[in-house]
C-alpha positions in Angstrom: 3.3 4.9 13.8 5.6 5.6 16.7 9.3 6.4 16.5 12.2 4.9 18.3 14.4 7.1 20.6 15.3 10.4 19.0 18.5 9.7 17.2 19.5 9.1 13.6 20.1 5.6 12.4 22.1 4.4 9.4 20.4 2.2 6.8 22.6 -0.7 8.0 21.4 -0.2 11.6 17.9 -0.2 10.3 18.3 -3.4 8.4 19.9 -5.0 11.5 17.0 -3.9 13.7 14.5 -5.3 11.2 16.4 -8.6 11.0 16.0 -9.2 14.7 12.7 -7.4 15.5 9.3 -9.1 16.0 7.6 -6.0 14.6 8.1 -4.1 11.4 9.5 -0.6 11.1 9.6 2.0 8.3 12.8 4.0 7.7 12.6 7.7 6.9 15.9 9.5 6.4 17.5 8.2 9.6 14.4 7.9 11.7 12.7 4.6 12.4 9.0 4.2 13.0 7.3 1.1 14.4 4.2 0.0 12.4 1.0 0.0 14.4 -1.2 -3.1 14.6 -4.1 -3.3 12.2 -7.9 -3.3 12.9 -10.2 -6.1 11.8 -11.5 -3.9 8.9 -8.0 -3.1 7.9 -7.1 -6.8 7.8 -10.3 -7.8 5.9 -9.8 -5.1 3.2 -6.1 -6.1 2.7 -7.1 -9.8 2.5 -9.9 -8.9 0.0 -7.4 -7.0 -2.2 -4.9 -9.8 -2.2 -7.5 -12.4 -3.0 -9.1 -10.5 -5.8 -5.8 -9.4 -7.4 -4.3 -12.9 -7.0 -7.3 -14.5 -8.7 -6.7 -12.4 -11.8 -2.9 -12.2 -12.0 -2.1 -15.9 -11.3 -0.1 -17.4 -14.1 0.9 -14.0 -15.5 4.0 -11.9 -15.1 2.9 -10.1 -12.0 3.1 -11.1 -8.3 1.4 -9.7 -5.2 2.8 -9.3 -1.7 1.1 -8.6 1.6 2.2 -6.1 4.2 5.4 -7.8 5.3 7.1 -7.0 2.1 9.4 -4.0 2.5 9.6 -1.6 -0.5 12.5 0.7 -1.2 11.5 4.2 -2.2 15.1 5.5 -2.3 18.3 5.0 -0.3 16.8 6.9 2.6 13.3 5.6 2.7 11.9 2.1 3.2 8.2 1.4 3.7 5.7 -1.4 4.1 2.6 -1.1 1.9 -0.5 -3.0 2.8 -0.5 -4.8 -0.6 2.0 -4.3 -3.4 2.2 -5.8 -6.9 5.4 -6.1 -8.9 5.4 -7.1 -12.6 8.2 -8.9 -14.4 10.8 -10.4 -12.2 10.3 -9.1 -8.6 13.6 -7.2 -8.0 14.6 -8.1 -4.5 17.3 -5.7 -3.7 19.3 -5.4 -0.5 18.0 -7.4 2.5 14.9 -8.8 0.8 13.5 -5.4 -0.2 11.3 -5.0 -3.3 12.6 -2.3 -5.6 10.2 -2.4 -8.5 6.6 -2.1 -7.4 4.0 -1.5 -10.1 0.8 -1.0 -7.9 0.6 -0.1 -4.2 -2.6 -0.4 -2.1 -2.8 1.4 1.3 -5.7 0.8 3.7 -6.2 4.1 5.6 -6.3 4.2 9.3 -6.9 7.2 11.7 -3.2 7.4 12.6 -1.9 7.3 9.0 -4.7 8.8 6.9 -3.1 12.2 6.2 0.4 10.8 5.8 -0.7 8.1 3.3 -2.7 10.6 1.2 0.0 13.3 1.1 3.6 12.7 2.1 3.7 9.0 1.5 2.1 9.5 -2.0 4.8 12.1 -2.7 7.5 9.6 -1.7 5.9 6.8 -3.8 6.0 9.0 -6.9 9.8 8.8 -6.8 9.7 5.1 -7.6 10.2 4.8 -11.4 8.3 1.5 -11.8 5.2 2.6 -9.9 2.1 3.4 -12.0 -0.8 3.0 -9.6 -1.6 4.1 -6.0 -4.9 3.1 -4.4 -6.0 4.3 -1.0 -8.9 2.4 0.6 -10.8 3.9 3.6 -11.7 1.4 6.3 -14.3 3.7 7.9 -16.6 4.3 4.9 -16.9 3.2 1.3 -14.3 5.5 -0.3 -11.4 4.5 -2.6 -9.1 7.1 -4.1 -7.2 5.8 -7.1 -4.1 7.8 -8.4 -2.9 6.6 -11.8 0.3 7.9 -13.4 -0.1 9.2 -17.0 3.0 9.3 -19.1 6.6 8.8 -17.9 6.4 10.8 -14.7 3.9 11.6 -11.9 3.9 15.3 -13.0 0.6 14.4 -14.5 -1.7 11.8 -12.9 -5.3 11.0 -13.0 -7.3 10.6 -9.7 -10.7 8.8 -9.5 -12.8 8.4 -6.4 -15.1 5.5 -5.9 -17.9 5.6 -3.3 -20.5 3.2 -4.8 -20.3 -0.5 -4.0 -21.3 -1.3 -7.6 -18.3 0.7 -9.0 -15.7 -1.2 -10.9 -12.0 -0.3 -10.7 -9.8 -1.2 -13.7 -6.1 -1.3 -13.2 -4.6 -1.7 -16.7 -1.0 -2.1 -15.6 -1.8 -5.5 -14.0 -4.8 -6.3 -16.2 -7.0 -6.5 -13.1 -10.6 -5.4 -12.5 -11.9 -5.0 -8.9 -15.4 -4.2 -7.7 -15.7 -1.9 -4.7 -18.1 -4.4 -3.0 -15.5 -7.1 -3.3 -12.9 -5.0 -1.6 -15.3 -4.3 1.3 -16.5 -7.8 1.7 -17.0 -8.7 5.5 -16.2 -5.1 6.5 -18.4 -3.8 9.4 -18.6 -0.1 9.6 -19.3 1.9 12.7 -23.0 2.0 13.4 -22.9 5.8 13.2 -21.7 5.6 9.6 -24.3 5.8 6.9 -22.3 3.5 4.7 -22.9 -0.2 4.5 -22.3 -3.0 2.0 -25.3 -5.2 1.3 
């Protein structure tokens, strides 16, 4: 992500920029950051997530959205997850912004890896409806799944999946994903020892 000129923007200025911009921006306490383009692996993984989730939640009470769906963390923070699922009526707050996500998937890239795993996770924990946060590495077979336990994120369970035959069960959306399905069509760097058969 790259930031716009060094000045503070109001939320209204941010929404106006987003309304007319051809690229997406995240808003963090007055600062606006342009979202970088995605690699082929990133796009393939996000597409795989969306397809596998949609196949299982269709006809139910949950709905999935791809990366153009803005999510409100709080009044000073707006982000764009790679894939997000909302259950019940999707609450579209101000300016077509989802306010009640249930599950968030982020595909890691070199430029956002540390942020997605640390600060962004801290921010997501402030969303009362969010119960599950999954981070999918695009350079190797590695998925980190954070699941809230109880009413707050003060306690949460983290599971790491590195085997293509592993199965990930997301109870909040009654969905089961296999690691191999999420990495379908992904081509790893030849120097990587990981590969999906």
